[in-house]
ROVEXRO-570515 format. One record per atom (N, C-alpha, C, CB): residue in one letter; y, z negated, x; atom name; residue number from 1. Coordinates in steps of 0.02 Angstrom, whole numbers. Glycine has a CB too. Example, Ala and Ser with C-alpha at 12.3 -4.5 7.8 and 13.67 -1.06 7.14 Angstrom:
BEGIN
+-------+--------+--------+--------+------+------+
| torlo |      Y |      Z |      X | tise | vovo |
+-------+--------+--------+--------+------+------+
|     A |   -284 |   -390 |    660 |    N |    1 |
|     A |   -225 |   -390 |    615 |   CA |    1 |
|     A |   -165 |   -390 |    660 |    C |    1 |
|     A |   -224 |   -452 |    565 |   CB |    1 |
|     S |   -112 |   -354 |    642 |    N |    2 |
|     S |    -53 |   -357 |    684 |   CA |    2 |
|     S |      2 |   -394 |    645 |    C |    2 |
|     S |    -30 |   -286 |    704 |   CB |    2 |
+-------+--------+--------+--------+------+------+
end
This chain:
BEGIN
+-------+--------+--------+--------+------+------+
| torlo |      Y |      Z |      X | tise | vovo |
+-------+--------+--------+--------+------+------+
|     M |   -263 |    -11 |    229 |    N |    1 |
|     M |   -267 |     52 |    293 |   CA |    1 |
|     M |   -199 |     70 |    304 |    C |    1 |
|     M |   -311 |    128 |    273 |   CB |    1 |
|     S |   -185 |     67 |    349 |    N |    2 |
|     S |   -109 |     80 |    358 |   CA |    2 |
|     S |   -113 |    128 |    436 |    C |    2 |
|     S |    -57 |     -7 |    364 |   CB |    2 |
|     I |    -66 |    174 |    428 |    N |    3 |
|     I |    -59 |    237 |    471 |   CA |    3 |
|     I |    -13 |    223 |    545 |    C |    3 |
|     I |    -19 |    297 |    420 |   CB |    3 |
|     L |     14 |    166 |    544 |    N |    4 |
|     L |     62 |    143 |    568 |   CA |    4 |
|     L |     29 |    142 |    649 |    C |    4 |
|     L |     86 |     76 |    528 |   CB |    4 |
|     P |    -24 |    115 |    669 |    N |    5 |
|     P |    -65 |     99 |    728 |   CA |    5 |
|     P |    -66 |    177 |    762 |    C |    5 |
|     P |   -148 |     63 |    706 |   CB |    5 |
|     Y |    -79 |    227 |    720 |    N |    6 |
|     Y |    -99 |    289 |    745 |   CA |    6 |
|     Y |    -35 |    333 |    760 |    C |    6 |
|     Y |   -147 |    323 |    696 |   CB |    6 |
|     L |     13 |    306 |    720 |    N |    7 |
|     L |     79 |    368 |    729 |   CA |    7 |
|     L |    106 |    322 |    793 |    C |    7 |
|     L |    154 |    382 |    646 |   CB |    7 |
|     V |    112 |    246 |    802 |    N |    8 |
|     V |    117 |    222 |    873 |   CA |    8 |
|     V |     87 |    253 |    914 |    C |    8 |
|     V |     99 |    163 |    885 |   CB |    8 |
|     L |     18 |    242 |    922 |    N |    9 |
|     L |    -32 |    291 |    979 |   CA |    9 |
|     L |      2 |    342 |    983 |    C |    9 |
|     L |   -111 |    317 |    960 |   CB |    9 |
|     S |      7 |    388 |    927 |    N |   10 |
|     S |     40 |    461 |    944 |   CA |   10 |
|     S |     89 |    468 |   1001 |    C |   10 |
|     S |     81 |    487 |    883 |   CB |   10 |
|     A |    150 |    410 |    955 |    N |   11 |
|     A |    222 |    419 |    987 |   CA |   11 |
|     A |    217 |    391 |   1071 |    C |   11 |
|     A |    285 |    366 |    936 |   CB |   11 |
|     L |    180 |    346 |   1081 |    N |   12 |
|     L |    154 |    313 |   1151 |   CA |   12 |
|     L |    118 |    362 |   1204 |    C |   12 |
|     L |     98 |    254 |   1135 |   CB |   12 |
|     L |     64 |    402 |   1180 |    N |   13 |
|     L |     32 |    458 |   1220 |   CA |   13 |
|     L |     99 |    522 |   1238 |    C |   13 |
|     L |    -39 |    494 |   1166 |   CB |   13 |
|     F |    157 |    537 |   1186 |    N |   14 |
|     F |    196 |    577 |   1199 |   CA |   14 |
|     F |    246 |    563 |   1227 |    C |   14 |
|     F |    205 |    603 |   1161 |   CB |   14 |
|     T |    272 |    481 |   1231 |    N |   15 |
|     T |    316 |    473 |   1289 |   CA |   15 |
|     T |    287 |    456 |   1337 |    C |   15 |
|     T |    364 |    434 |   1284 |   CB |   15 |
|     V |    237 |    439 |   1360 |    N |   16 |
|     V |    212 |    420 |   1423 |   CA |   16 |
|     V |    199 |    493 |   1456 |    C |   16 |
|     V |    144 |    368 |   1416 |   CB |   16 |
|     G |    184 |    553 |   1415 |    N |   17 |
|     G |    172 |    610 |   1455 |   CA |   17 |
|     G |    240 |    641 |   1470 |    C |   17 |
|     G |    123 |    661 |   1420 |   CB |   17 |
|     T |    291 |    621 |   1417 |    N |   18 |
|     T |    359 |    650 |   1448 |   CA |   18 |
|     T |    398 |    622 |   1498 |    C |   18 |
|     T |    405 |    657 |   1402 |   CB |   18 |
|     I |    379 |    558 |   1501 |    N |   19 |
|     I |    397 |    506 |   1561 |   CA |   19 |
|     I |    378 |    543 |   1607 |    C |   19 |
|     I |    365 |    434 |   1565 |   CB |   19 |
|     G |    312 |    560 |   1616 |    N |   20 |
|     G |    268 |    590 |   1664 |   CA |   20 |
|     G |    305 |    641 |   1696 |    C |   20 |
|     G |    205 |    616 |   1633 |   CB |   20 |
|     V |    295 |    699 |   1649 |    N |   21 |
|     V |    335 |    765 |   1665 |   CA |   21 |
|     V |    401 |    758 |   1698 |    C |   21 |
|     V |    348 |    802 |   1602 |   CB |   21 |
|     I |    444 |    707 |   1678 |    N |   22 |
|     I |    505 |    696 |   1723 |   CA |   22 |
|     I |    507 |    682 |   1776 |    C |   22 |
|     I |    538 |    660 |   1710 |   CB |   22 |
|     V |    456 |    623 |   1783 |    N |   23 |
|     V |    464 |    567 |   1868 |   CA |   23 |
|     V |    410 |    594 |   1905 |    C |   23 |
|     V |    447 |    464 |   1863 |   CB |   23 |
|     K |    352 |    637 |   1885 |    N |   24 |
|     K |    289 |    661 |   1937 |   CA |   24 |
|     K |    342 |    720 |   1988 |    C |   24 |
|     K |    203 |    713 |   1880 |   CB |   24 |
|     K |    307 |    745 |   2039 |    N |   25 |
|     K |    331 |    796 |   2089 |   CA |   25 |
|     K |    263 |    825 |   2085 |    C |   25 |
|     K |    362 |    770 |   2167 |   CB |   25 |
|     N |    190 |    808 |   2081 |    N |   26 |
|     N |    141 |    835 |   2075 |   CA |   26 |
|     N |    120 |    899 |   2030 |    C |   26 |
|     N |    116 |    793 |   2066 |   CB |   26 |
|     I |    106 |    941 |   2036 |    N |   27 |
|     I |     88 |    992 |   1979 |   CA |   27 |
|     I |     18 |    966 |   1962 |    C |   27 |
|     I |     88 |   1076 |   2003 |   CB |   27 |
|     I |    -26 |    946 |   1984 |    N |   28 |
|     I |    -91 |    925 |   1938 |   CA |   28 |
|     I |    -73 |    867 |   1893 |    C |   28 |
|     I |   -158 |    901 |   1986 |   CB |   28 |
|     A |    -22 |    808 |   1912 |    N |   29 |
|     A |     -5 |    754 |   1877 |   CA |   29 |
|     A |     36 |    775 |   1814 |    C |   29 |
|     A |     30 |    708 |   1922 |   CB |   29 |
|     I |     82 |    828 |   1838 |    N |   30 |
|     I |    128 |    863 |   1778 |   CA |   30 |
|     I |     87 |    877 |   1723 |    C |   30 |
|     I |    164 |    933 |   1799 |   CB |   30 |
|     F |     27 |    927 |   1747 |    N |   31 |
|     F |     -6 |    964 |   1703 |   CA |   31 |
|     F |    -53 |    905 |   1643 |    C |   31 |
|     F |    -55 |   1018 |   1754 |   CB |   31 |
|     L |    -74 |    858 |   1691 |    N |   32 |
|     L |   -105 |    793 |   1669 |   CA |   32 |
|     L |    -58 |    768 |   1603 |    C |   32 |
|     L |   -105 |    734 |   1736 |   CB |   32 |
|     C |     15 |    756 |   1633 |    N |   33 |
|     C |     53 |    733 |   1578 |   CA |   33 |
|     C |     62 |    762 |   1519 |    C |   33 |
|     C |    104 |    725 |   1594 |   CB |   33 |
|     I |     62 |    835 |   1531 |    N |   34 |
|     I |     88 |    876 |   1473 |   CA |   34 |
|     I |     13 |    875 |   1444 |    C |   34 |
|     I |    128 |    959 |   1491 |   CB |   34 |
|     E |    -40 |    874 |   1462 |    N |   35 |
|     E |    -85 |    861 |   1429 |   CA |   35 |
|     E |   -105 |    796 |   1377 |    C |   35 |
|     E |   -116 |    869 |   1470 |   CB |   35 |
|     L |    -73 |    739 |   1404 |    N |   36 |
|     L |    -57 |    687 |   1359 |   CA |   36 |
|     L |      0 |    704 |   1304 |    C |   36 |
|     L |    -35 |    629 |   1401 |   CB |   36 |
|     M |     50 |    730 |   1332 |    N |   37 |
|     M |     81 |    750 |   1260 |   CA |   37 |
|     M |     48 |    795 |   1209 |    C |   37 |
|     M |    141 |    783 |   1271 |   CB |   37 |
|     L |     18 |    836 |   1221 |    N |   38 |
|     L |    -28 |    885 |   1185 |   CA |   38 |
|     L |    -65 |    848 |   1142 |    C |   38 |
|     L |    -74 |    925 |   1229 |   CB |   38 |
|     N |    -96 |    797 |   1177 |    N |   39 |
|     N |   -149 |    735 |   1137 |   CA |   39 |
|     N |   -117 |    710 |   1078 |    C |   39 |
|     N |   -165 |    663 |   1184 |   CB |   39 |
|     G |    -54 |    690 |   1109 |    N |   40 |
|     G |    -20 |    632 |   1050 |   CA |   40 |
|     G |     23 |    674 |    992 |    C |   40 |
|     G |     45 |    571 |   1094 |   CB |   40 |
|     A |     35 |    740 |   1012 |    N |   41 |
|     A |     47 |    791 |    950 |   CA |   41 |
|     A |     -7 |    820 |    904 |    C |   41 |
|     A |     77 |    849 |    976 |   CB |   41 |
|     N |    -69 |    834 |    943 |    N |   42 |
|     N |   -131 |    829 |    888 |   CA |   42 |
|     N |   -154 |    769 |    870 |    C |   42 |
|     N |   -191 |    859 |    909 |   CB |   42 |
|     L |   -151 |    709 |    887 |    N |   43 |
|     L |   -151 |    658 |    852 |   CA |   43 |
|     L |   -120 |    646 |    787 |    C |   43 |
|     L |   -135 |    622 |    885 |   CB |   43 |
|     A |    -59 |    680 |    794 |    N |   44 |
|     A |    -14 |    660 |    741 |   CA |   44 |
|     A |    -29 |    726 |    663 |    C |   44 |
|     A |     80 |    662 |    784 |   CB |   44 |
|     V |    -39 |    770 |    705 |    N |   45 |
|     V |    -55 |    841 |    640 |   CA |   45 |
|     V |   -132 |    834 |    625 |    C |   45 |
|     V |    -41 |    940 |    676 |   CB |   45 |
|     G |   -177 |    791 |    659 |    N |   46 |
|     G |   -252 |    780 |    634 |   CA |   46 |
|     G |   -234 |    718 |    590 |    C |   46 |
|     G |   -316 |    763 |    698 |   CB |   46 |
|     L |   -181 |    680 |    591 |    N |   47 |
|     L |   -162 |    622 |    531 |   CA |   47 |
|     L |   -140 |    652 |    489 |    C |   47 |
|     L |   -114 |    565 |    541 |   CB |   47 |
|     A |    -82 |    716 |    494 |    N |   48 |
|     A |    -66 |    728 |    441 |   CA |   48 |
|     A |   -116 |    783 |    389 |    C |   48 |
|     A |     -3 |    746 |    456 |   CB |   48 |
|     I |   -143 |    822 |    424 |    N |   49 |
|     I |   -207 |    851 |    386 |   CA |   49 |
|     I |   -240 |    788 |    349 |    C |   49 |
|     I |   -268 |    889 |    444 |   CB |   49 |
|     T |   -278 |    741 |    379 |    N |   50 |
|     T |   -330 |    694 |    342 |   CA |   50 |
|     T |   -285 |    675 |    295 |    C |   50 |
|     T |   -367 |    629 |    382 |   CB |   50 |
|     I |   -219 |    657 |    283 |    N |   51 |
|     I |   -191 |    625 |    235 |   CA |   51 |
|     I |   -179 |    677 |    188 |    C |   51 |
|     I |   -134 |    588 |    255 |   CB |   51 |
|     A |   -160 |    732 |    197 |    N |   52 |
|     A |   -154 |    783 |    127 |   CA |   52 |
|     A |   -217 |    797 |    107 |    C |   52 |
|     A |   -116 |    858 |    136 |   CB |   52 |
|     I |   -266 |    790 |    142 |    N |   53 |
|     I |   -322 |    797 |    128 |   CA |   53 |
|     I |   -362 |    752 |     62 |    C |   53 |
|     I |   -345 |    788 |    189 |   CB |   53 |
|     Y |   -347 |    690 |     76 |    N |   54 |
|     Y |   -355 |    631 |     49 |   CA |   54 |
|     Y |   -304 |    634 |    -20 |    C |   54 |
|     Y |   -338 |    573 |    106 |   CB |   54 |
|     R |   -238 |    658 |    -22 |    N |   55 |
|     R |   -192 |    656 |    -67 |   CA |   55 |
|     R |   -216 |    717 |   -112 |    C |   55 |
|     R |   -120 |    657 |    -35 |   CB |   55 |
|     N |   -248 |    757 |   -101 |    N |   56 |
|     N |   -249 |    821 |   -138 |   CA |   56 |
|     N |   -316 |    795 |   -185 |    C |   56 |
|     N |   -260 |    899 |    -84 |   CB |   56 |
|     R |   -370 |    771 |   -135 |    N |   57 |
|     R |   -437 |    780 |   -148 |   CA |   57 |
|     R |   -464 |    692 |   -185 |    C |   57 |
|     R |   -478 |    808 |    -62 |   CB |   57 |
|     N |   -417 |    640 |   -163 |    N |   58 |
|     N |   -425 |    574 |   -169 |   CA |   58 |
|     N |   -507 |    558 |   -138 |    C |   58 |
|     N |   -410 |    552 |   -250 |   CB |   58 |
|     T |   -530 |    610 |    -81 |    N |   59 |
|     T |   -576 |    582 |    -39 |   CA |   59 |
|     T |   -579 |    601 |     41 |    C |   59 |
|     T |   -637 |    598 |    -71 |   CB |   59 |
|     L |   -620 |    575 |     70 |    N |   60 |
|     L |   -618 |    605 |    127 |   CA |   60 |
|     L |   -673 |    635 |    148 |    C |   60 |
|     L |   -601 |    568 |    168 |   CB |   60 |
|     S |   -724 |    650 |    101 |    N |   61 |
|     S |   -779 |    685 |     99 |   CA |   61 |
|     S |   -758 |    749 |    167 |    C |   61 |
|     S |   -791 |    714 |     11 |   CB |   61 |
|     V |   -806 |    775 |    179 |    N |   62 |
|     V |   -814 |    834 |    217 |   CA |   62 |
|     V |   -845 |    896 |    165 |    C |   62 |
|     V |   -867 |    815 |    282 |   CB |   62 |
|     D |   -898 |    873 |    121 |    N |   63 |
|     D |   -902 |    921 |     76 |   CA |   63 |
|     D |   -844 |    939 |     21 |    C |   63 |
|     D |   -957 |    905 |     48 |   CB |   63 |
|     D |   -811 |    895 |      1 |    N |   64 |
|     D |   -765 |    908 |    -32 |   CA |   64 |
|     D |   -701 |    947 |      0 |    C |   64 |
|     D |   -754 |    853 |    -57 |   CB |   64 |
|     A |   -687 |    931 |     66 |    N |   65 |
|     A |   -633 |    969 |    101 |   CA |   65 |
|     A |   -642 |   1035 |     95 |    C |   65 |
|     A |   -628 |    955 |    171 |   CB |   65 |
|     D |   -709 |   1060 |    101 |    N |   66 |
|     D |   -722 |   1137 |    113 |   CA |   66 |
|     D |   -692 |   1189 |     69 |    C |   66 |
|     D |   -792 |   1151 |    107 |   CB |   66 |
|     I |   -684 |   1146 |     21 |    N |   67 |
|     I |   -647 |   1188 |    -56 |   CA |   67 |
|     I |   -587 |   1206 |    -41 |    C |   67 |
|     I |   -635 |   1141 |   -128 |   CB |   67 |
|     M |   -545 |   1183 |      3 |    N |   68 |
|     M |   -467 |   1200 |     21 |   CA |   68 |
|     M |   -476 |   1276 |     49 |    C |   68 |
|     M |   -427 |   1142 |     87 |   CB |   68 |
|     K |   -445 |   1325 |      2 |    N |   69 |
|     K |   -447 |   1377 |     31 |   CA |   69 |
|     K |   -379 |   1413 |     14 |    C |   69 |
|     K |   -507 |   1410 |     15 |   CB |   69 |
|     W |   -352 |   1474 |     41 |    N |   70 |
|     W |   -284 |   1487 |     25 |   CA |   70 |
|     W |   -281 |   1526 |    -26 |    C |   70 |
|     W |   -248 |   1514 |     73 |   CB |   70 |
+-------+--------+--------+--------+------+------+
end
């Protein structure tokens, strides 16, 4: 299982959003492009959290993830 496709998707979403913010003149379109940028960043953060849980617990079970406390 490679994480490369997810990182490429995240970078692609962020890039499309950035280009849209630069090019578009309509405020609604700019907001939609900003939303694309945020979705790309959220995808990368969610993937990083999932990888951190897997490295610490060697499982992706939600029941085991709830014991991660500060």
